[in-house]
N, C-alpha and C positions, 0 to 999 in steps of 0.2 A: 504493500500500500504506500509506503514511504517513497519507493522508487517512482510510482505514478505521480505522487504529489509534486515531485521535482520537475517533471516535464509538463504537468497538467496545465498550468497557466499559459504556456506557449502553445500547446496543442489546442486548447480551447479558443484562444484568440485567432489562430490560423483557421481552425475549423469554422468558427463563427463568420470570419471574413469571407471564407470560401462559399459557405451556404448562402450568406446574404448577397454575395456577388452573383451567384448562379440564379438567384430569384429576383434580380433587380426589376424585372418586368412586372412582378407582382409586389407592389410597394409595401402593402401591409404585411405580407408574409416575410419579406426581406427584413423589415424593421422588427418583426417579432423575433426573428433569429438573433438580431443585434441585442435586444433587451435580455433575452434568455441567456445569451452567451456572456454578456458583461456581468450579470448577476452570478453566474457560475464561476467566472474568473475571480470575483471577490470572495466567494465561498472557498474556492481552491486556495487562494492566498491566505485566508484565515487558517485553513487546515495545515498549510505549509509552515506558517509561523508557529503554530501550536506544536507541530512535530519538532521543529528546531529547538524550541524552548524546552521540550521534553527530553530530546535525545542528544542535543548538541549539534555539531556539524554533521550533515548528512550528504551523501554523494552516491551517484550511480554512473556507470559506464555503459553507454548504449551498445547493443549488440553483443553483450557479454565479453567484449574485448577487455583484457586487463589493462589497467593504467600502467604506463602513460600512453598506451597505443589507442585506446578507445576514446570516443567523444564523451567527455565528462560533463555532467551537470552537478553543481555543488550549491548547497545552501547553508550559510551560517547566519548569525544574527543580523549582519548588515544586509546581505542579499535578500533574506526573507522579509525584512522591514521594507526594503525598497520595492519588492514585488507587491506587498500589501498596500503601500501608499499609492503605487501606480494604479492598482485596481480601483482604489477609491476615487482618484482623479479621473480614471476612465469612466467610471459610473457617473460621476458628476458631469463629465463632458457629454456623454450620451444623452443625459437628461436635458442639459442646457441646449444642446444642438436641436433637440426636438422642438424648442421654441424659437431658436435663433436662425436655423437654417431650413426649417421645414417648408417654407414657401418657395424654395429653389427646386427646379426640376432635378438637379443633381444631388439633392439631399441624401438619398440612399447610398450613393457612391461615396459621399463624404464619410458616412458611417462605416462603410466597408474599409476605406483607407485608414480610418482611425483604428480599426481592429488589427490591420496589418502592422501599423505603427506600434501598437501595444505589444504585439508578438515580438517585434524587434527589441523593444525595451525589456520585456520579461527575459528574453534570451540573453541579452547583455548582462543582466544582473545574475543569471543563474549559470552561465557557462563557466567551465573550469579549464578552458582551452583558449590560449591567447589568439590563435588564428580564428577560432569561431567567434571571438569577441569582434574581430574585424568583419566577419560575415554578418553578424547581427547589426553592426553599425551600418552596413550597406542596406540591409532591409529597412532600417529607420530612415536612411537618406532617401531611398527611392520613394517610400510611402509619404514622407514629409514633403518631398518635392511635388508629388502628385496632389497633396492637399493644398499646396501653395498656388498651383497653377490652375486648379479647378475653378471655373467661372472667373478667371483672373482678368483684371484690367491691365492696361499697359504698365501702370505703376507697380502692380503686384508682380508682373512678369520680371520687371527690372530688379525688384527686391529678391525674387526667387533665384535669378541668375547669380546675384552677388552671394546669396546663401550657398548655392551649389558649388560655385567656384572655390570659395574658401574652404568648404567642407571636403571637396575633392582633394585640395592640397593637404588638408589634415589627414585624409585617408591614405594618400600616397606616402606621406611621411611615416604614418603608423605602420603601413605595410613594409616599408623599408626597414623600420626598426624590428619588425617581426622576422624579416628575412635574415638580418644580421644576428639576431638573438638565436634563431634556429641554427644558423651556420656555426655559431660559437658553442652551442650547448647540445645540439642534436635532438631537442625536444620542444614541444609546444604546450605541454601540459603545465598549468600554472604551479601545481604542487611540486612537480618534478623540477621546474625551473627554480623554485625557491631554494633548492639545494645546489643545483648545477651552476647557477649564476655566481655562487661564491668562488668558483674556480677561475673566473675571469680576472684578468689583471685590472688595476684601477682605471687606466686610461680607456680600455675597451668598455668597461662597465659604464663609465661616465658618458662616453659617446652614445651608446645605445640608449641609456636612460634619458639623455638629452633629446633624442628623437621622439621618444614616447612623451616626454614633457611637452614638446612643441606641438605634436599632433593632438594631444588631449587638451592643451591650452586653447586651441582653436575651437574644439568641440564644446569646451566649457565657457567660451567667451571671456578669457582672461586678458588682462593687460599684457602687451599692447595689440593683441590680435582679436579684438572684440567688435571691430567696426561693422562686421556683417550683421550683427544682431539688431542694433537700432536701425540699420538701413533696410531691414527686411521685415521685422516683426510687426511694425506699425501698419503695414499694408495688408495684413492678413484679416480674414473674418474673425470676429470676436471669439468664437468657440475655439478656433484653431490656435490663435495666439495664446490663449490661456493654457491650452494643452502643451504647446511648445515651451512656453516660459516656465510652466510648472514642472515639466518632466525632462525634456530633451537635453537641456544644458546640464541637468543633474546626472545624466548618464556619463557625461565627460568627467564630472567631479568624482563619481563613483569609480570610474576607470583609473583616475589618478590615485585615489585612495587604495584601490586594490593592487595596482602595479607597484606603488612606492611603499607598500608594507609587505606584501606577500612575495613578490618577485625580487624587487630591489629594496634594500633598506635605505630610506632617503638620506640619512647622514653619511652612509658609505659612498653614495654617488657623488658627494661634494656639491649637490644642488640645493641643499637646505637654505643657505643664505639668499640664493637667487629666488627661491620660492617664497621666502618671507617678503622680499621686495615686491614680487609680483602680486602677492596677496594685498599688500598695503596700497599699491598703486591701483589695483582693480577696485578696491573699496572707494578710494578717493575720486578717481576719474568717473566712475559710474555715478556716484551721488552728485558730483558737480554737473555732469551732463543732465541729470534729472532736474536739478535746480534751474538750469538754463532754459528748459522747454515749457511750453504751455499747451501741449497736446497730451491727453490722458495716456494714450498708448505709448507715446515716446517717453514720457516720464517714467512709466512703469517698466518699459524696456530697459532704460538706463539703470533703474533700481534692480532689475534682474542681474545686471552685471555687477553692481555694487555688492549685492548680497552674496554673490558667489565668492567674493573676496573673503568674507567671513568664514565660509566653509573651507577654503584653501588655507586660511590662517591656521585652522585646527590641524591640518596635515603638516604644515610647515613647522609648527612648534614641536610636533612629534613627541608629545607626552600622552599618557593615557587620558588625562582630563581634557587636554586640547582636542584630541581626536574624537573623544566622546562628545565634546561641545560642537565640533564640526558636524558629526552625525546627527545630533539633536537639532542643529540648525537646518540641516537639509530637510528633515521631516517637517519642521515648522514652516520653512520657506515654501516648500511645495504647496502646502495647504493655503497659506496666506497669499502668496503671489498669484496663484491661479484664481483665487476668490476676488482679489482686487481687479484683475483683468475682466472677470465675469461681470463685476459691478460696472466697470467702464463700458462693457458691451451693452449692458442694459440701458445705460444713459444714452449711448449712441443710437440704439434701436428706438428709444422713445423720442429723442429730439433730433435725430438725423445727423448728429455731429459729435465728435469727441474733442473738439477744440474748446478750451476753457472759456474763451471769449463768447462762444455761442451758447454756453450752458448757464444755468442758474435756477434757483427756486426748487431744486430737487428735494431738499429736506421737507419743505412745505407740502410738496406734491406727494412724496412717498417717504414718510417719516421712518418706516422700517428699513428702507434702503440706506438712509442716513445712519441709522444705528449700526447696521451691519458694516458699513464703510468704516465707521469710527473704530469698531472692534478690530478689524483687520489692519487698519492704518496704525493704530496704537501698538498692535502686536508686531508689525513690521519695524516700527521705530524702537521697540524694546521696552515698552511700558509694563511694569508689574501690574497684576500677576499673570499676564498673558504669556503665551509660549515663547515669543521672541525675546522676552526679558531673560528667561533662564538660559537660552542658547547664548546670548551675548554675555551674560554673567559668567558662564563656564569658560568662554573664550578669553574674556578679559582677566579672569582670575588665573588662567593658565599662562597668559602673557606676563602677568606680574610675578608669578612663581618662577618663571624662567628668566626674569629680569629683562624682558623685552618691553620696556616701558613705552617706547615710541609706538609700538604696535597697539598697546592698550589705549594710549591716547588717541591714536588714529581710529580705533573701533568706536570710542566714545564720540569723537567728532563726527564720524559718519552717521552715528545714531541720531545726533542732533540735526544734521542736515537732512536726514530722512524724514524727521518730524516736520521740518520746514516744507519739504515737497508735499507731504501728505496734507499739511495745513493749507497749502496753496490750492490743492484740489478741493478740499472742504470749503474753503472760502469762496472759490469761484464757481464750483458746480453745485454745491448744496446750499450755502448760506446766503449768498447775495440774491437779490431779487432777479426773477427771470427777465432776460433782456427783451426789449420791445420787439415784437414780431417773431418771438420764438415759436417754432412749430412743435406740435405734440402729435406723434403718430398713435393712432388708436391701437389698443392691445386687449385681446380677450382675457378674461380672468384665468382661463386654463393656461394660456401662454405665459401670463405673468407668473403663475405658480411654477411653471417649468424653468423660468429664469431664476426665481428667488429661492426655490427649495435647495439646490446644491450650495448656493451661497450661505444660506442659513445653517445648513448641516456643517459646513466647514468652519463657520464662525463658532458653532458649538464645540467643534473639535479643538480649536485653538484656545478657547476658554477652559475646556476640560483639561487639556494638557497643562495649562498654566496653573490651575487650581489643584490638580492631582499630579504634580510633577515627578514624584518619587519613582513610580513604576517605569516611566520612560527614561528617567535619569539612570536608573539601575540597568535598564536594557542597553542604553547607549554605552555605559561603562563596560558591560560585558562584551559588547560588540567591539569596542576599542581594544580591549585586552586580547580578544581573538585575533584582531588584525596585527597586533604587535608580537604575538606569540603564535606562530604558524603551525605548531605541533599538532593541534587537534585537526586542522584543515588537512595537513599532510597525511595523517593516519587515516582520516575518513576517505581520502581519494586513493592513496597508494596501498593501504592495508597493512603497512608496517610503520615502525617508528623511524624518525629521522636518524 
């Protein structure tokens, strides 16, 4: 049963996408497959995280090939949590899309491509093979490009081209790193690599690790290779940009954390000081970009970059508390970032614009939307007792404990600037009076509920995490210790001790 749980999220997403794709002519049937499939993926993710918490690291080699020759799927605390949060965002996206995209003839195809994208994300989190991580990245790239150009305008096509070109460069560098790593070690299995990489000389290790860092930096939108994200994300449909900002960049962060703990030890590569600088500049440039813009999607796109800096800071500090803080922050940010973009999408649907100059009076018109925005905005800025406060607290404490005082000060400064940007959206879109001549598009009660339900559920999640922080804190600490000590991972995959 455990073996099935490891591959079930991927299989369900692929199967759901295939069935829905084959029945596109029958719209209701196709969408029924989507709803059933996404609910089953959520249940499978719950089963997987329960199995990991009960048994520890679990692994399976497909086709009964012994490791390191077989294709391995592995789940530890980190990957199981990422699969679960992905299924939650997937469920929220399917619900929101039912209101946001349902009037488009291509709506069922959007849902199909979302399922293929989710399959790629699940596969990236669960694979135990570095080459298959590349394969799942390609699945994500193809499906995400399809979502970007479906019903696309000229501006959207331009954004999609920028997105693809930069991600192709990332993929090529990643593939080059894989080739050099395989040539030097003779294996692609991550558990096996964790041992054989130690035989490399320091120069060879640093070169290969640098290629992985550059490739994943583009995927994660780190400084200075983040330009593709604000250039493309603001052009996307609201449902799609929330899915992308919530999940896709976090796959790159996950890959960095996996590779630079399991395969390479970050301090041994000599890249730790560089990664600390990258984390700091990512936080600062992202938040300054957000402060300079007056378009809701652009502001939140730059905040996506800024918040990734916090996650990378956890890895760069390379202590159990820091990595746990980074993992905690990933979970928090996926929830909050997706929700804020969904709120922005609701405003755009209702008023036909996401420019702050065209918005106003939203709190008076929809008080509950204003309350939900405040919850998510305060959580993003790090207000207690919401989830964002605890993630920032863990990272700042870890910075102080390791005497990285500038990084701690940077994290605090970025938190204040984040509050400034959120206050700007609140003042312009919610609090000021509606501008003269503002249009309001009619929306049925059922459509409004499809928009607001996922936002409300994720607001409840960020509040719950903040008020009952201990379980997730303990979970994150266990996940961090598993990353820093690969013994359990190695035994689960290889069947023998290191």
